[in-house]
N, C-alpha and C positions, 0 to 999 in steps of 0.2 A: 349729661350731654352738655350742660352749660360749661362745665370745666373743660370738656373736650373742645368745645368751640373756642374758648379763650386760649387754650393751649395751642390749637392749630394756628391762631393768629399770633399770639405772643412768642411761641417758639421760633418761628422763622424770623420775626423782628429781632429777637435777642441774638440769633445766629448771625443775621446780617450785620448788626452793630459791632459784633466781635470780630468778624472776618472781612468786612467790606467797608468802603467809604465812598461817598459820592461828592462830586464837584460840579458846580454850575459853570459852563464854559462861557467866557466873555470875549475871547479873541477869535480871529479868523484864520489862524495859522494852520488849522487842521481841516479846513474846507477841502473837498466836499464831504469828507468822512464824518466830521463833527461840526455842527454849526453853532454860532453864538446863541446862547439861551438853552442849549441842550443840557440835560442833567445826565451825567455819565457815572456809572458805577464801576468802582475799581476794587480788585482784590488786594487787601493789605499785605505788607511784608512778603512780596513774591519771592519764592525760593529759586525760581528759574526764570531768567529773562530770555526770551527767544526772538530771533530775527523776525520782524514783521509786527511785533506787539505794539499796540498803542498804549502808551504809559504816562503816568503822572510822575514827574521827577523834580528833584531839588537842584537848581543850577548854581548852588553856592560856590562851587569850584570856579565858576566863571565870574564870580563877583556880583552875581545877580540874586534877587530875591524871588522866590517862587511861591507856590509850585508852578511848573510849566507842563504843557501837554505836548507830546511828540510821538514819533514812531521810531522804533529801533530798526535801523537798516543794516547794521553790522554789529557783530559781537566779537569777543576776544578771539584773535587768530585770523579774522577776516581781513582782506584787503579791499577797500572801497575807494573808487576814484571817479572823477568827472572832469572832462576837458570842455572848455567853452565851445559851444557850437555843436556838441555831440547831442544825439537824440536821447540817449539813456545813460544811466550810471553803469559802471562796470564793477561787479562783485566777484572777486576771486577769478578774474579772467573771463567772466561771462557777462553778457548783457543782463541787466536786472529788470525784470518785468514789474512795473509799478502801476497797475490799473487804477489805483486809488488816488493818484496825483491829480491835483487841481488843473484842469485844462489840458491834461496829458502832456505837461511840460515839466519833466523832472529836473531840468537844468535852470528853471526860472530863478532869477537872482544873480546869475552870471558869475558864480564863484567856483574857481578851479580848486580841486583838492585831490590828493592821493595819499591815503592813510592806511597803515596797517594797524589795526586795533590791538592794543596790548591785552593780555589775558586779564579777565576780571573787569573789563571796561566795555562800554558800548558807544556807538556813534549814532546820534539822533538827528532826525530831520522832521520838519513839518510837511504835511501833505500839500499845503499851499506854499510851494517853494518860493514864490515871489513875495511872500509876506510872513516870513518865519525867521526869528532870531535863534538859530540852532547851532549844531556843531560846526558848521562851515565858517562861522564868524568868530570862533574861539580857538584858533590853531595854536595860540600861545600856551594853552592848557592841555598838555598831553595830546596835541594835534586835534583838539576839539572833543576828545572823548571824555566820558564821565565814568566814575566807578559804578558797578552794578548796584552798590549800596545806595546810590543817589536815586534809584528808582523806588518810589514809595507806593506805587500801585499799578496794576495791569488791568486794562479795560476788561470788564466782565460782560460778555455779550448776552442779549436777551434770549438767544437760542441755546445757551449753555445748559446741559442737563441739570445742574444744580439750580440755576435760575428758574428753569421750568418746574422743578420739584418744589421750590419755595413758593412759586406762584400758585401751583395747584393746592398746596397745603393751606395757604392763606385764603384762597377762594373757598375751599371746603369749610374753613373756620367761619368765614363771613356768612355762608349759607346756613351753617348749623346754629350760629349764635341766636338769630331770631326764633328759630324753632325751639331751642333750649329755653329761651326766656319765656316763650308761650307755655311750654310744658311746666316750667317752674311755677308760673303763676297759677296754672290749673291745679297743680299738686298742692299748693298752699291753700287754695280754696277748698279742695276736697278734704284736706287734713283738718282745716278749721271746722268744717261741718262735722267731721268725725269726732273731734274733741268735744265740741259743744252740743252735739246732738241735733236732731231736727228742730227747726224753729216752730213754735206753736202757731196753729192756724187761728187767726182772730175770729171770734164769734160775734156776729152782729144780728140784731133783731130783723126778722123778715117782715117787712111792712105789709099789712093786709091779712096776716095770718091770725087765726083765732087762738087765744091762749087757753090751753087745757089745764085743768087742775089735777 
């Protein structure tokens, strides 16, 4: 049981380290979704980047050092645009619903753009549009897009089935470990008694008793 308890804790930890990474957020560009000080878990080496994903990415093509945190609002083949004064962004000819945007102001920052995203690339924005250095400000680099390979992690939600499974496994391990330790100690005591036999009972004189010959 001790081995089982350790395995239930160590197994998920090893799995997490090999498949996921974590980053402590220091900026406000993703408010209100992610706040400064939050510890966010990301899936490493994402095979598929989807529209709407919150991602960790390398802005090296923009001449900046990262990593940065942002949201994928358009992927290869999409047309994304915004005109100053408009209430929403336009994605593929339709109004883009963005309930996650800070203050309900998707156009905050006042930057117009109209971009058709090349295949294999993504267009990234912060949820706090008024305080985010994102694709809007790097039009000189493929219209502000970055290659999908620049995405180094996709946010892994706490309600994801894998996360729930890992949490349950680790919780079970934590519960079993003290029980296993207790049983292990008891087993060692019993084994020691079995090996060495019963301890002799000390014999002491009984005061006041008459000694018989």
